NUDO-620491 format. One record per residue (C-alpha): x negated, y, z negated. Coordinates in steps of 0.5 Angstrom, whole numbers, padded with zeros to 4 digits, always signed. Each point is the difference from the previous one (the first is absolute). Layout:
REM NUDO-620491
XYZ/...
REM end
This chain:
REM NUDO-620491
-0021-0006-0030/-0002+0000-0007/-0001+0007-0004/-0007-0001-0005/+0001+0005-0006/-0004+0006+0002/+0006+0001+0007/+0006-0003-0005/-0003+0006-0006/+0000+0005+0006/+0007-0002+0003/+0004+0001-0007/-0005+0007-0001/+0004+0002+0006/+0007-0003-0001/-0001+0004-0006/-0002+0006+0003/+0006-0001+0004/+0004-0002-0006/-0001+0007-0004/+0002+0004+0007/+0005-0003+0001/+0003+0001-0008/-0002+0008+0001/+0005+0001+0005/+0004-0004-0003/+0001+0004-0006/-0001+0007+0004/+0007-0002+0003/+0003-0002-0006/-0002+0007-0003/+0002+0004+0006/-0006+0001+0003/+0001-0001+0007/-0005+0005+0003/-0006-0004+0000/+0003-0006+0002/-0002+0000+0007/-0007+0002-0001/+0000-0006-0005/+0002-0005+0005/-0005+0002+0005/-0005+0000-0006/+0002-0007-0002/+0000-0002+0008/-0007+0002+0001/-0002-0004-0006/+0003-0007+0003/-0003+0002+0006/-0007+0001-0004/+0001-0006-0004/+0002-0005+0006/-0007+0003+0004/-0005-0001-0007/+0003-0007-0001/+0000-0002+0008/-0004-0006+0001/-0002+0001+0007/+0002+0006+0004/+0005-0003+0004/+0004-0003-0007/+0006+0003-0001/+0006-0002-0005/+0005+0001+0005/+0004-0005+0001/+0002+0003+0008/-0007-0002+0001/-0002-0006-0004/-0003-0006+0004/+0003-0006-0001/-0006-0005+0002/-0004+0003-0006/+0005-0005-0003/-0004-0006-0003/+0003-0005-0004/-0003-0007-0003/+0003-0006-0002/-0002-0005-0006/-0006-0003+0001/+0001-0007+0003/-0004-0006+0000/-0002-0002+0007/-0005-0005+0002/-0003+0000-0008/-0001+0008+0001/+0004+0006-0002/+0003+0004+0005/+0004+0007-0001/+0004+0000+0006/+0004+0007+0003/+0008+0000-0004/+0003+0003+0006/+0007-0001-0002/-0002+0005-0006/-0003+0004+0005/+0006+0000+0004/+0005+0002-0006/-0005+0006-0001/+0001+0002+0007/+0007+0000-0001/+0000+0004-0007/-0005+0005+0003/+0004+0001+0006/+0007+0000-0005/-0003+0006-0004/-0002+0003+0006/+0007+0000+0002/+0003+0003-0007/-0005+0006+0001/+0001+0003+0006/+0007-0001-0001/-0001+0004-0009/-0003+0005+0004/+0004+0002+0005/+0005-0001-0005/-0004+0005-0005/-0001+0005+0006/+0008+0000+0001/+0001+0002-0008/-0005+0005+0000/+0004+0003+0006/+0006+0000-0003/-0003+0004-0006/-0003-0006-0004/-0006+0003-0004/-0001-0007-0004/-0002-0003+0007/-0006+0005+0002/-0004-0003-0005/+0001-0007+0002/-0002+0002+0008/-0005+0003-0003/-0002-0006-0005/+0001-0005+0006/-0006+0005+0005/+0005+0004+0003/-0004+0006+0001/-0007-0004+0000/-0003+0001+0007/+0000-0007+0004/
REM end
């Protein structure tokens, strides 16, 4: 699914806002001002959720790999001439390859989130920011 120019501009603006918030958190962390870090991470999570809602294409749209439907994948093969007419057929090998890649990323995401939770419980505060960015604090 290709994004049109207006959608790309919205996505780029959203990415810039998130990047600015992350830079602010890092600057405060380097300066030793960690008093407002938890509040900033909540703001970051809420802004990510708001951006997701504003960019959603339908009410049921989600960018989470856990709920991605592999039936949405449709790959086309190169056009072939069949009985004098050009036909655009389905590329089932590419569909299968993309499905495997999505499943691999889904597994990596689950293990990464589990590792981040474990790191945070062991006192690594950097894992808190990564958990916020992965949407751990967002309501399902």
